[in-house]
C-alpha positions as CSV (number, residue, x, y, z in Angstrom):
1,N,116.2,-64.5,-1.5
2,G,113.1,-65.1,-3.6
3,G,114.1,-68.7,-4.2
4,R,111.5,-71.3,-5.1
5,V,111.2,-75.0,-5.7
6,S,108.4,-76.2,-8.0
7,V,107.5,-79.9,-7.9
8,G,105.2,-80.7,-10.8
9,A,103.8,-84.1,-11.8
10,G,105.8,-84.2,-15.0
11,S,105.7,-86.7,-17.7
12,G,109.2,-88.3,-17.5
13,V,109.9,-91.9,-16.5
14,P,109.4,-92.2,-13.7
15,A,107.2,-89.1,-13.5
16,M,107.0,-87.2,-10.2
17,S,103.4,-88.3,-9.9
18,D,104.6,-91.9,-9.8
19,K,107.0,-91.0,-6.9
20,L,104.6,-88.8,-4.9
21,N,101.2,-90.2,-5.8
22,T,101.1,-91.9,-2.4
23,A,98.8,-91.9,0.5
24,S,101.3,-89.9,2.6
25,M,104.2,-87.5,2.1
26,T,106.6,-85.2,4.0
27,I,108.3,-81.9,3.0
28,E,111.2,-81.0,5.3
29,S,113.2,-77.8,5.2
30,W,115.5,-75.4,7.1
31,V,114.3,-71.8,6.7
32,W,115.4,-68.4,7.9
33,Y,112.5,-65.9,8.0
34,D,113.4,-62.3,7.4
35,G,110.2,-60.9,9.0
36,T,109.4,-58.5,6.2
37,G,106.1,-59.9,4.9
38,R,103.7,-62.8,4.3
39,E,105.7,-65.6,2.9
40,V,104.9,-69.2,1.9
41,I,106.9,-72.1,3.2
42,A,105.0,-74.8,1.1
43,S,101.8,-75.0,-1.0
44,R,99.9,-77.4,-3.2
45,W,98.0,-76.5,-6.3
46,G,95.9,-78.3,-8.9
47,S,93.7,-77.7,-11.9
48,G,91.9,-74.4,-11.3
49,F,93.0,-74.3,-7.6
50,P,96.3,-72.5,-7.4
51,D,96.1,-72.3,-3.6
52,Q,94.7,-75.6,-2.3
53,F,96.7,-75.1,0.8
54,N,99.5,-72.9,2.0
55,M,101.8,-73.0,5.0
56,I,102.6,-69.4,5.7
57,C,104.8,-67.2,7.8
58,D,103.4,-63.8,8.6
59,P,105.2,-60.7,9.8
60,N,106.5,-61.2,13.3
61,G,106.9,-64.9,12.8
62,Q,103.4,-66.1,13.1
63,F,103.0,-69.5,11.4
64,H,99.7,-70.6,10.0
65,Y,98.0,-72.9,7.5
66,N,95.1,-72.0,5.2
67,S,93.2,-73.9,2.6
68,G,90.7,-73.0,-0.1
69,G,90.8,-75.9,-2.5
70,V,89.6,-79.3,-3.3
71,G,90.2,-82.1,-0.7
72,A,91.9,-79.8,1.8
73,S,89.0,-78.7,3.9
74,G,89.1,-75.1,5.0
75,G,90.2,-72.7,7.8
76,N,93.3,-71.5,9.4
77,I,95.5,-73.1,12.1
78,S,97.4,-70.6,14.2
79,G,100.6,-72.3,15.2
80,E,104.1,-71.8,16.3
81,H,105.6,-68.3,16.5
82,F,109.2,-68.1,15.7
83,P,111.5,-65.1,15.8
84,D,112.7,-63.2,12.7
85,K,116.2,-63.7,11.3
86,T,116.7,-67.1,12.9
87,W,117.0,-70.6,11.4
88,H,114.1,-73.0,11.9
89,H,113.6,-76.6,11.0
90,H,110.1,-76.9,9.5
91,V,108.3,-80.2,8.6
92,W,104.9,-80.6,7.0
93,Q,103.4,-84.0,6.4
94,Y,100.3,-85.5,5.1
95,D,99.6,-88.8,6.7
96,A,96.7,-90.9,5.3
97,A,97.6,-93.8,7.5
98,V,95.8,-92.1,10.5
99,G,93.0,-90.5,8.6
100,T,93.7,-87.6,6.3
101,M,96.0,-85.7,8.6
102,H,98.2,-82.7,8.1
103,R,100.9,-82.3,10.8
104,W,103.5,-79.6,11.4
105,Y,106.7,-79.8,13.3
106,I,109.0,-76.9,14.1
107,N,112.5,-77.4,15.5
108,G,111.9,-81.1,16.0
109,A,108.7,-80.7,18.1
110,F,105.1,-81.3,17.1
111,A,103.4,-77.9,16.5
112,N,99.9,-78.7,15.3
113,S,97.7,-80.9,13.2
114,K,94.4,-80.9,11.2
115,D,92.3,-83.6,9.6
116,V,91.6,-82.2,6.1
117,G,89.8,-84.6,3.9
118,S,90.8,-86.4,0.7
119,S,94.2,-87.1,-0.7
120,L,96.7,-84.4,-1.5
121,A,99.0,-86.7,-3.5
122,V,100.5,-85.4,-6.8
123,A,98.6,-86.2,-10.0
124,S,98.9,-85.1,-13.6
125,G,97.5,-81.6,-13.1
126,T,98.9,-80.8,-9.7
127,G,102.1,-80.1,-7.9
128,F,103.8,-78.4,-4.9
129,G,105.5,-75.1,-4.5
130,I,108.1,-74.9,-1.9
131,F,108.8,-71.3,-0.8
132,S,106.1,-69.8,-3.1
133,R,102.5,-70.2,-4.1
134,A,101.9,-71.7,-7.6
135,D,101.1,-68.2,-8.9
136,R,104.4,-66.8,-7.6
137,A,102.7,-64.7,-5.0
138,E,104.2,-64.5,-1.5
139,D,107.6,-65.9,-2.5
140,W,110.0,-66.6,0.4
141,R,112.4,-63.7,0.9
142,G,114.4,-65.2,3.7
143,K,117.0,-68.0,3.4
144,I,116.5,-71.6,2.4
145,A,118.9,-74.4,3.3
146,I,117.9,-78.0,3.1
147,V,114.8,-79.2,1.3
148,R,113.8,-82.9,1.4
149,I,110.6,-84.5,0.0
150,Y,109.6,-88.0,1.1
151,N,106.8,-90.2,-0.3
152,R,105.8,-91.2,3.2
153,A,105.1,-89.6,6.6
154,L,108.2,-89.5,8.7
155,S,107.8,-90.6,12.3
156,A,108.1,-88.1,15.2
157,I,111.4,-89.8,16.2
158,E,112.8,-89.4,12.6
159,I,111.8,-85.7,12.6
160,K,113.4,-85.1,16.0
161,N,116.6,-86.9,14.9
162,H,116.9,-84.9,11.7
163,F,116.6,-81.7,13.8
164,E,119.1,-82.8,16.4
165,L,121.6,-83.9,13.7
166,E,121.6,-80.6,11.8
167,R,120.8,-78.0,14.5
168,G,124.4,-77.2,15.2
169,R,125.0,-76.3,11.6
170,F,122.3,-73.6,11.9
171,G,123.1,-72.3,15.4
172,V,119.8,-73.6,16.9
């Protein structure tokens, strides 16, 4: 409970920015929402913009996306609703190969998409928060199981296969 993964650009060799500074990327996770408050599944931040985008679960399992930063356009996308205290496979991807597209998948199925503007790739002053905003607001209070980060957009078939291979482990 209250766990968090912070993925910064770093300065090592190879730096995270070398691995994730791509035109496309995917963050995949298994999450269990406890239903007690507004909690972030994944977010991106950058210099002066701690909340460039957030994928959020609100009370009663409403999933949505919001954006207020550079290159991520604006607005909210209401999406999938999922019940509290249940495991869910959640995939977010940014795919520049088909424009500048965000896509969400829940439990192996396409949930929503939005064309959002310029690149969201990691650079020296940016990073990603998984299960928290960069400023530590709205930390995830449910459970977190598997987290995978890819430097490409997974295909819909790959996403469905990942869900099908692991769903029994989570009782879905």
